[in-house]
C-alpha positions as CSV (number, residue, x, y, z in Angstrom):
1,M,-11.5,-20.5,18.8
2,T,-14.0,-23.3,18.6
3,T,-13.9,-25.6,21.6
4,V,-13.6,-29.4,21.5
5,A,-16.9,-29.7,23.2
6,E,-18.7,-28.4,20.1
7,I,-19.6,-31.2,17.8
8,E,-22.0,-31.7,14.9
9,T,-23.6,-34.6,13.2
10,I,-22.7,-35.3,9.6
11,P,-25.6,-37.3,8.1
12,G,-24.4,-40.2,6.1
13,A,-20.8,-39.2,6.2
14,T,-19.6,-41.8,8.7
15,G,-22.7,-43.5,9.8
16,D,-24.2,-40.3,11.3
17,R,-21.2,-40.1,13.5
18,E,-20.7,-36.8,15.4
19,R,-17.6,-35.1,14.2
20,V,-15.5,-32.7,16.2
21,A,-14.9,-29.1,15.4
22,E,-11.2,-29.2,15.1
23,L,-8.6,-32.0,15.0
24,S,-4.8,-32.0,14.6
25,Y,-3.5,-35.3,13.1
26,F,0.2,-36.1,12.8
27,F,2.4,-39.0,12.1
28,P,6.1,-39.6,12.5
29,A,7.9,-40.8,9.4
30,H,11.4,-42.3,9.2
31,N,12.3,-43.5,5.7
32,E,8.7,-44.1,4.7
33,E,8.8,-42.9,1.1
34,A,6.6,-45.8,-0.1
35,N,3.9,-45.1,2.6
36,L,3.9,-41.3,2.6
37,R,1.6,-40.5,-0.3
38,P,-0.9,-43.3,0.4
39,L,-1.2,-42.3,4.1
40,V,-1.8,-38.6,3.2
41,D,-4.3,-39.5,0.6
42,E,-6.0,-41.7,3.2
43,A,-6.1,-38.9,5.7
44,L,-7.4,-36.3,3.3
45,A,-10.2,-38.7,2.3
46,T,-11.1,-39.7,5.9
47,L,-10.5,-36.6,8.2
48,P,-13.4,-34.5,6.7
49,G,-15.8,-37.2,8.2
50,L,-14.2,-36.8,11.6
51,A,-13.6,-33.1,12.0
52,A,-15.1,-29.9,10.5
53,T,-11.6,-28.4,10.5
54,F,-8.3,-30.5,10.5
55,E,-4.7,-30.3,9.9
56,I,-2.1,-33.0,9.0
57,V,1.5,-32.7,10.3
58,I,4.2,-34.9,8.9
59,V,7.2,-35.4,11.2
60,D,10.2,-36.3,9.1
61,D,12.6,-37.9,11.6
62,G,15.9,-37.5,9.7
63,S,14.9,-39.7,6.8
64,R,17.6,-40.6,4.3
65,D,15.3,-41.6,1.4
66,A,12.8,-39.5,-0.5
67,T,10.5,-38.9,2.6
68,P,11.6,-35.3,3.1
69,S,11.1,-34.2,-0.5
70,I,7.8,-36.0,-0.9
71,A,6.5,-34.4,2.4
72,D,7.5,-31.0,1.2
73,E,5.8,-31.6,-2.1
74,L,2.6,-32.7,-0.5
75,A,2.6,-29.6,1.8
76,A,3.3,-27.2,-1.0
77,A,0.4,-28.7,-3.0
78,S,-2.1,-28.3,-0.1
79,D,-4.0,-25.2,1.0
80,G,-2.1,-25.1,4.2
81,T,-3.8,-28.2,5.6
82,I,-0.6,-30.1,5.4
83,R,2.6,-29.0,7.2
84,V,6.0,-30.7,7.7
85,V,8.4,-30.7,10.6
86,H,11.9,-31.9,9.6
87,H,14.5,-33.3,12.0
88,P,17.9,-32.8,10.3
89,T,19.1,-36.1,11.9
90,N,17.2,-39.1,13.2
91,R,16.4,-38.1,16.8
92,G,14.3,-41.1,17.7
93,Y,10.6,-42.1,17.9
94,G,9.8,-40.1,21.1
95,A,11.4,-37.0,19.7
96,A,9.2,-37.3,16.6
97,L,6.1,-37.7,18.8
98,R,7.1,-34.7,20.8
99,S,7.6,-32.6,17.6
100,G,4.2,-33.7,16.3
101,I,2.4,-32.8,19.5
102,G,4.3,-29.5,19.7
103,A,3.4,-28.5,16.1
104,S,-0.3,-29.4,16.5
105,R,-2.5,-26.3,16.8
106,F,-6.0,-27.6,17.6
107,E,-7.6,-28.7,20.8
108,L,-7.8,-32.4,20.0
109,V,-4.5,-34.0,19.0
110,C,-4.2,-37.5,17.6
111,F,-1.6,-39.6,15.8
112,T,-0.9,-42.9,14.0
113,D,2.5,-44.1,12.7
114,G,3.7,-43.5,9.2
115,D,3.9,-47.2,8.4
116,R,0.1,-47.5,7.7
117,Q,-0.4,-50.3,10.2
118,F,-3.4,-48.3,11.5
119,R,-6.2,-46.8,9.5
120,V,-7.0,-43.1,9.9
121,A,-10.7,-44.0,10.0
122,D,-10.2,-45.9,13.3
123,L,-9.4,-42.6,15.0
124,G,-13.2,-42.2,14.9
125,R,-13.4,-45.0,17.6
126,L,-11.2,-42.9,19.8
127,I,-13.2,-39.7,19.1
128,E,-16.5,-41.5,20.0
129,R,-14.9,-42.8,23.3
130,L,-13.8,-39.3,24.1
131,H,-17.3,-38.0,24.1
132,E,-18.8,-40.7,26.4
133,A,-20.3,-39.7,29.7
134,D,-17.0,-40.0,31.6
135,Q,-15.2,-37.6,29.2
136,P,-11.7,-39.0,29.5
137,D,-8.7,-36.7,28.9
138,V,-6.8,-39.3,26.8
139,V,-8.0,-42.2,24.7
140,V,-5.4,-44.9,23.9
141,G,-5.9,-47.5,21.3
142,Y,-5.0,-51.2,21.8
143,R,-4.3,-53.6,19.0
144,I,-7.2,-56.1,18.9
145,K,-4.9,-58.6,17.2
146,R,-1.2,-57.6,16.6
147,A,0.1,-58.0,13.1
148,D,3.7,-58.3,14.3
149,P,6.2,-61.2,14.6
150,V,5.8,-63.4,17.6
151,V,9.1,-62.1,19.1
152,R,7.9,-58.5,19.1
153,T,4.6,-59.5,20.6
154,L,6.3,-61.3,23.5
155,Y,8.5,-58.3,24.1
156,A,5.4,-56.1,24.2
157,R,3.8,-58.3,26.8
158,A,6.9,-58.3,29.0
159,Y,7.1,-54.4,28.6
160,R,3.4,-54.1,29.5
161,L,3.9,-56.2,32.6
162,A,7.0,-54.2,33.7
163,N,5.1,-50.9,33.4
164,R,2.3,-52.3,35.4
165,I,4.5,-53.7,38.2
166,F,6.9,-50.8,38.5
167,F,4.7,-47.8,37.6
168,G,1.1,-49.1,38.1
169,L,0.4,-48.2,34.5
170,R,-2.7,-50.2,33.7
171,V,-2.8,-49.7,29.9
172,R,-2.9,-52.9,27.9
173,D,-1.0,-51.6,24.8
174,V,1.3,-48.8,25.9
175,D,3.0,-48.3,22.6
176,C,-0.1,-48.6,20.3
177,A,0.5,-45.8,17.8
178,C,-3.1,-44.7,17.8
179,K,-3.8,-42.1,20.5
180,L,-5.9,-39.1,21.1
181,F,-5.4,-36.3,23.5
182,R,-7.2,-33.3,24.8
183,R,-4.7,-30.5,24.5
184,E,-5.5,-29.2,28.0
185,A,-4.6,-32.6,29.5
186,L,-1.0,-32.1,28.2
187,E,-0.5,-28.8,30.0
188,G,2.2,-28.9,32.6
189,I,3.4,-32.4,31.5
190,R,7.1,-32.8,30.9
191,V,8.9,-35.9,29.4
192,E,12.6,-36.7,29.3
193,S,12.7,-39.7,27.0
194,G,13.3,-39.1,23.3
195,G,13.2,-42.7,22.4
196,A,10.8,-45.7,22.7
197,F,10.0,-45.1,26.3
198,F,8.4,-41.7,25.4
199,S,4.8,-43.0,25.2
200,A,5.1,-45.0,28.5
201,E,6.6,-42.0,30.3
202,L,3.9,-39.6,29.0
203,L,1.1,-41.9,30.1
204,I,2.7,-42.5,33.4
205,K,3.0,-38.8,34.1
206,L,-0.5,-38.1,32.8
207,G,-1.9,-40.8,35.2
208,V,0.1,-39.4,38.2
209,R,-1.2,-36.0,37.5
210,G,-4.7,-37.3,37.6
211,R,-5.7,-37.2,33.9
212,R,-8.3,-39.8,33.0
213,I,-7.1,-42.4,30.4
214,A,-9.5,-44.6,28.5
215,E,-8.8,-47.4,26.0
216,V,-10.5,-48.6,22.8
217,G,-9.6,-51.6,20.6
218,V,-8.4,-50.9,17.0
219,P,-7.5,-53.1,14.2
220,H,-3.8,-53.6,13.4
221,H,-2.5,-54.3,9.9
222,P,0.7,-55.8,8.5
223,R,3.3,-53.4,7.3
224,T,3.3,-53.6,3.4
225,A,6.3,-51.2,2.8
226,G,9.4,-50.0,4.5
227,S,11.0,-51.7,7.6
228,A,10.5,-51.5,11.3
229,T,13.2,-50.1,13.6
230,G,11.7,-50.5,17.0
231,A,13.4,-53.9,17.8
232,K,17.0,-52.5,17.2
233,P,19.3,-53.3,20.2
234,S,20.1,-49.6,20.5
235,V,16.4,-48.7,20.6
236,V,15.7,-51.3,23.2
237,W,18.7,-50.4,25.3
238,R,17.7,-46.7,25.3
239,A,14.2,-47.6,26.4
240,V,15.5,-49.8,29.3
241,R,17.7,-47.0,30.4
242,D,14.9,-44.4,30.3
243,F,12.6,-46.8,32.2
244,W,14.9,-47.3,35.1
245,S,16.0,-43.7,35.1
246,L,12.3,-42.6,35.7
247,R,11.6,-45.3,38.2
248,L,14.6,-44.5,40.4
249,R,13.9,-40.7,40.2
250,L,10.3,-41.3,41.2
251,W,11.4,-43.3,44.2
252,A,13.9,-40.6,45.2
253,N,11.7,-37.6,44.8
254,R,8.4,-37.9,43.1
255,E,7.7,-34.2,42.5
256,R,11.2,-33.5,41.2
257,A,10.9,-36.4,38.9
258,L,7.6,-35.1,37.5
259,R,9.2,-31.7,36.8
260,R,12.1,-33.1,34.9
261,G,12.2,-33.1,31.1
262,A,11.0,-30.7,28.4
263,P,7.3,-29.5,28.3
264,I,5.2,-31.4,25.9
265,L,3.4,-28.3,24.7
266,E,5.3,-25.5,22.9
267,G,5.3,-22.2,24.8
268,E,5.5,-23.7,28.2
269,T,8.7,-23.2,30.1
270,P,10.3,-25.6,32.7
271,G,8.9,-24.8,36.1
272,S,5.8,-23.2,34.7
């Protein structure tokens, strides 16, 4: 298999940007029927400029609209580049991210959300940062200017502060849905949360295990179709519960807490 270290320059494709050999791109989608085709079209037009070989994984998280059938249609019409993972019921954002990472086959794994508030082309910013001299294991985007209601922005600031105080997580935009991972950095990492705390728990455990995390600013765009679910009381409560569950377990027994949860990568077994 070609390694992630092998890169080539594509003259004129993206400003003579170096593209990687292989890239897995996935996105979670819950009731995103209006966004699905445009996002896949955008990815198919953009990813050839970022990677010599790529795949697109759609994670349908128990959608009740036409998202599942559209996803299957897109996959059937592709040459195998597009694959779909279906959740029979809505399992939550974290579970969708876990499924996307688990289904990804290449050595670089990245994602955005299915709501099209990030542009696929901006993953190029993360790829460029990955190949800088310090060669981080993970590159996390942060929204240069959030295109969200004021209330959600205030919640996000409080959440960021809480993660910094209680976990020492110095990432300015924990839940930014624009992230890139070296697959090897995810080896041995286990996460319990299946909800909105998933991203924070993953970054916390990556940091504790000594993985290098870098950040890059990315534009954020208003949602033009569908509706957000992240501010639902049930979603917030689940995140609060998972937050304190991890904090208390880390205080009680750090190593045991790090071993809890399911492996991020498929094929790994608990305790491996």
